[in-house]
C-alpha positions as CSV (number, residue, x, y, z in Angstrom):
1,X,-1.1,15.6,5.7
2,X,2.6,16.5,6.6
3,X,5.0,13.7,7.9
4,X,8.1,14.2,9.5
5,X,11.0,13.0,7.3
6,X,12.4,10.3,10.0
7,X,8.3,8.9,9.6
8,X,8.4,5.1,9.4
9,X,6.4,5.5,6.6
10,X,7.7,8.2,4.4
11,X,10.1,6.1,2.5
12,X,7.1,4.6,0.7
13,X,4.7,7.0,1.1
14,X,6.1,10.1,1.2
15,X,6.2,13.6,3.5
16,X,3.2,15.5,1.7
17,X,-0.2,13.5,0.9
18,X,-3.0,14.4,-0.3
19,X,-6.9,12.8,-0.8
20,X,-10.0,12.8,-0.1
21,X,-12.4,12.6,2.7
22,X,-15.8,12.1,3.8
23,X,-17.6,14.0,6.4
24,X,-20.1,11.3,8.3
25,X,-21.2,12.9,11.3
26,X,-22.7,16.7,12.4
27,X,-19.3,17.2,14.1
28,X,-16.3,17.1,11.7
29,X,-15.5,13.2,11.7
30,X,-13.8,12.8,8.5
31,X,-13.6,9.5,7.6
32,X,-10.5,8.7,4.6
33,X,-8.1,6.4,3.6
34,X,-5.5,5.7,6.5
35,X,-2.3,5.7,4.7
36,X,-2.8,9.3,3.7
37,X,-2.7,10.7,7.6
38,X,-0.3,7.5,8.5
39,X,2.4,9.1,10.7
40,X,1.2,12.8,10.6
41,X,2.0,15.7,12.1
42,X,-0.7,18.0,10.9
43,X,-3.6,17.7,8.3
44,X,-6.0,20.3,6.7
45,X,-9.2,19.6,5.3
46,X,-10.3,21.3,2.6
47,X,-14.2,22.1,1.9
48,X,-16.2,22.5,-1.0
49,X,-15.7,26.0,-1.2
50,X,-12.2,26.2,-0.6
51,X,-12.1,26.7,3.2
52,X,-9.4,25.5,5.0
53,X,-9.7,23.7,8.2
54,X,-7.0,22.4,10.8
55,X,-7.7,18.9,11.6
56,X,-6.6,16.5,14.8
57,X,-5.7,12.9,13.3
58,X,-8.0,10.9,15.6
59,X,-7.1,7.4,14.5
60,X,-5.7,4.7,12.3
61,X,-6.9,1.2,12.0
62,X,-4.3,-1.1,10.4
63,X,-6.3,-4.1,9.8
64,X,-8.9,-2.3,8.1
65,X,-7.2,0.4,6.5
66,X,-9.2,3.4,7.4
67,X,-8.3,6.6,9.4
68,X,-10.3,9.3,10.8
69,X,-10.0,13.2,11.3
70,X,-11.7,15.9,13.0
71,X,-12.1,19.3,11.6
72,X,-11.1,22.0,14.0
73,X,-13.5,24.6,12.6
74,X,-16.7,24.0,10.6
75,X,-16.2,22.1,7.4
76,X,-19.1,23.0,4.7
77,X,-20.1,19.6,3.9
78,X,-23.3,17.4,4.6
79,X,-22.4,14.0,6.6
80,X,-23.6,11.3,4.5
81,X,-25.1,8.5,6.1
82,X,-23.5,5.1,6.2
83,X,-24.6,1.9,3.9
84,X,-24.5,-1.2,4.2
85,X,-22.0,-3.1,1.9
86,X,-23.0,-6.7,2.6
87,X,-25.7,-5.2,-0.3
88,X,-23.4,-4.0,-2.9
89,X,-22.9,-6.6,-5.6
90,X,-21.2,-7.4,-8.6
91,X,-22.5,-5.5,-12.0
92,X,-24.4,-2.9,-9.4
93,X,-24.3,0.9,-10.5
94,X,-22.5,3.0,-8.0
95,X,-21.0,6.8,-7.7
96,X,-17.3,6.8,-7.0
97,X,-16.9,10.6,-5.5
98,X,-14.2,13.0,-4.6
99,X,-13.3,16.0,-3.8
100,X,-14.5,18.4,-6.2
101,X,-18.1,18.7,-7.1
102,X,-19.3,17.4,-10.3
103,X,-15.7,17.0,-11.7
104,X,-15.1,15.2,-9.1
105,X,-17.7,12.5,-9.6
106,X,-17.5,8.9,-11.5
107,X,-20.5,6.6,-12.6
108,X,-19.0,3.5,-11.9
109,X,-20.1,-0.5,-11.5
110,X,-18.7,-3.1,-9.2
111,X,-16.8,-5.3,-11.5
112,X,-16.6,-7.9,-8.5
113,X,-16.3,-8.8,-5.5
114,X,-13.6,-10.8,-3.8
115,X,-10.5,-11.4,-1.6
116,X,-7.7,-8.8,-1.7
117,X,-4.2,-9.2,-0.4
118,X,-2.1,-6.7,-0.4
119,X,2.0,-6.8,0.0
120,X,2.2,-4.9,3.2
121,X,0.9,-8.2,5.3
122,X,-2.9,-6.9,4.4
123,X,-6.1,-8.8,3.9
124,X,-9.6,-8.2,3.2
125,X,-12.0,-10.9,2.9
126,X,-14.3,-9.0,0.3
127,X,-13.3,-5.9,-1.1
128,X,-15.3,-4.2,-3.6
129,X,-13.5,-3.9,-6.7
130,X,-15.2,-1.0,-9.3
131,X,-14.6,0.1,-12.9
132,X,-13.9,2.4,-14.4
133,X,-11.1,4.0,-12.1
134,X,-11.7,7.0,-10.2
135,X,-8.4,9.5,-11.6
136,X,-8.3,10.2,-7.8
137,X,-8.9,7.2,-5.6
138,X,-7.5,7.6,-2.1
139,X,-10.0,8.5,0.3
140,X,-12.9,8.7,-2.5
141,X,-16.1,7.7,-1.6
142,X,-18.0,5.3,-3.2
143,X,-21.5,5.5,-3.0
144,X,-24.8,3.5,-3.9
145,X,-28.2,4.2,-5.7
146,X,-29.9,5.4,-2.1
147,X,-26.7,7.6,-1.1
148,X,-25.1,6.1,1.3
149,X,-21.5,5.1,1.8
150,X,-20.6,2.1,1.3
151,X,-16.6,2.0,0.4
152,X,-13.8,4.1,1.1
153,X,-11.0,4.3,-2.4
154,X,-7.8,2.2,-1.2
155,X,-5.8,1.8,-4.8
156,X,-5.8,1.6,-8.1
157,X,-6.1,-2.3,-9.8
158,X,-5.4,-3.3,-13.2
159,X,-7.8,-6.4,-12.8
160,X,-10.7,-5.2,-11.5
161,X,-13.0,-8.1,-12.8
162,X,-10.4,-10.5,-11.2
163,X,-6.6,-12.5,-11.8
164,X,-5.7,-12.7,-15.2
165,X,-8.1,-9.7,-16.4
166,X,-7.2,-6.8,-18.1
167,X,-9.5,-4.1,-16.6
168,X,-8.6,-0.9,-14.8
169,X,-10.7,0.0,-11.7
170,X,-10.6,0.8,-8.1
171,X,-10.6,-1.3,-4.9
172,X,-12.5,0.0,-2.1
173,X,-12.4,-0.7,1.5
174,X,-16.2,-2.0,2.2
175,X,-17.9,0.1,5.7
176,X,-19.4,-2.3,7.1
177,X,-15.6,-3.3,8.4
178,X,-15.6,0.1,10.2
179,X,-19.1,-0.1,12.1
180,X,-17.6,-2.1,14.8
181,X,-14.6,-0.7,16.0
182,X,-15.6,3.3,15.1
183,X,-16.3,3.9,18.8
184,X,-12.6,2.4,19.4
185,X,-11.4,4.3,16.9
186,X,-13.0,7.5,18.2
187,X,-11.7,6.9,22.1
188,X,-8.8,5.2,21.6
189,X,-7.3,5.9,17.8
190,X,-7.6,2.2,17.1
191,X,-9.1,-0.7,17.5
192,X,-9.2,-2.6,21.2
193,X,-8.6,-5.8,20.4
194,X,-5.0,-7.7,20.6
195,X,-3.0,-6.8,17.7
196,X,-2.2,-8.9,14.6
197,X,1.3,-10.3,14.5
198,X,3.0,-8.0,12.4
199,X,6.2,-9.4,10.3
200,X,7.8,-6.1,8.7
201,X,8.1,-7.2,5.1
202,X,6.9,-6.8,1.7
203,X,5.7,-9.4,-0.6
204,X,4.8,-10.7,-3.8
205,X,2.8,-13.4,-5.4
206,X,4.8,-15.0,-7.8
207,X,4.7,-18.6,-10.5
208,X,6.6,-20.2,-7.7
209,X,5.2,-18.6,-4.6
210,X,5.5,-15.8,-2.5
211,X,8.5,-14.1,-2.5
212,X,9.9,-11.2,-0.3
213,X,10.4,-8.4,-2.4
214,X,11.2,-6.1,0.9
215,X,12.3,-6.0,4.4
216,X,11.4,-3.1,6.3
217,X,14.5,-1.7,7.8
218,X,14.8,-2.3,11.9
219,X,11.6,-4.8,11.7
220,X,11.2,-8.2,13.1
221,X,11.8,-10.0,10.0
222,X,14.8,-8.4,9.1
223,X,16.3,-9.0,12.8
224,X,15.2,-13.2,11.8
225,X,17.7,-13.0,8.7
226,X,14.9,-13.1,6.4
227,X,16.6,-11.3,3.0
228,X,14.7,-9.9,0.3
229,X,14.2,-12.2,-3.1
230,X,13.5,-15.2,0.1
231,X,10.9,-17.7,-1.0
232,X,8.1,-18.4,2.2
233,X,8.3,-22.6,1.7
234,X,5.9,-22.5,5.6
235,X,4.8,-20.7,8.2
236,X,4.7,-23.0,11.7
237,X,5.0,-26.4,9.4
238,X,2.0,-25.3,6.8
239,X,3.3,-25.1,3.7
240,X,2.8,-21.7,1.5
241,X,1.6,-20.7,-1.9
242,X,-0.3,-17.6,-1.3
243,X,0.4,-14.3,0.1
244,X,-3.6,-14.8,1.6
245,X,-2.6,-18.3,3.2
246,X,0.7,-16.5,4.9
247,X,-1.3,-13.5,6.4
248,X,-4.1,-16.1,7.7
249,X,-1.6,-18.7,9.2
250,X,0.7,-16.0,10.5
251,X,-2.5,-14.5,12.5
252,X,-3.6,-17.5,13.1
253,X,-0.5,-18.6,15.8
254,X,-1.8,-15.4,18.3
255,X,-1.2,-12.0,18.9
256,X,1.5,-9.7,18.4
257,X,4.7,-11.2,19.9
258,X,4.1,-14.6,19.2
259,X,6.9,-16.7,17.2
260,X,6.5,-17.1,14.2
261,X,8.4,-20.1,12.5
262,X,9.3,-19.6,8.4
263,X,11.0,-22.0,6.1
264,X,12.4,-20.0,3.3
265,X,14.2,-20.4,0.5
266,X,16.9,-18.4,-1.5
267,X,19.2,-19.5,-4.3
268,X,18.6,-23.6,-3.8
269,X,18.7,-23.4,0.2
270,X,16.6,-23.8,3.0
271,X,16.8,-22.2,5.7
272,X,14.3,-22.5,9.5
273,X,14.1,-18.9,10.8
274,X,11.9,-18.1,13.9
275,X,10.9,-14.3,13.8
276,X,9.6,-12.3,16.8
277,X,6.3,-10.6,15.8
278,X,5.4,-7.2,16.8
279,X,2.8,-4.8,17.0
280,X,3.1,-2.4,13.8
281,X,1.2,0.3,15.2
282,X,4.5,0.5,18.6
283,X,6.5,0.0,15.3
284,X,5.5,3.9,14.1
285,X,5.8,6.8,15.2
286,X,2.6,8.1,16.4
287,X,3.0,9.8,19.3
288,X,3.1,13.3,17.9
289,X,-0.7,13.2,17.1
290,X,-2.8,10.0,18.4
């Protein structure tokens, strides 16, 4: 995928991105992990025979992380059927499949099913963690014993078996999260549900609590006076101790546009701030494609 230098995500994800995609219908619909195509102005799909096919970027869903493209020519691939990710349990053998035929396959097992909180205001209630890791995890397919797709690769992690473990692996986004929104993504480019409030900050869960590690330039948090190094003490009067708690509390206050009262601490000083949240998709520069 080719991303313009002035894209909001270029600073963090680069302007040239490469990963895997999974064909899921007979008309060249390709499912991938969304950060590969976020704010892209062009994308190309390379099939198993090395044919390069230009692709239309159809959709990006921030809440799940899924992205969709459609090949503008024939893609040499048999579509895979969607499985039931809710039935995937810890210990179950799986196959992680990326580009490259047999060389792109890794026999793996489910190391854990658990919550995942991402520093970029992202939360999955029940992500799939596998080990050993696939070396090219981005957009890779997680395939069950029945040959059906149960997850899309998102991250390399070092604690696949659980917090405080040293088990390298991957985090996969469960495929059941796609099913309720697939129609909207194809028709509208995004989920039709009211967007969640977005603050525009990266956080980290540390011993002292949730700490702001990056404030997105021109974002709501910056405008409200949030600074790098601030510890989030409370949201709307509720004390905050984890990133998951932070995100759930912010999202519980309403849809994008709602004002979020924060109490932050830094250098022994407590400050009260009010962040006017926005819809993150409107902050991104998506109009080049969809």
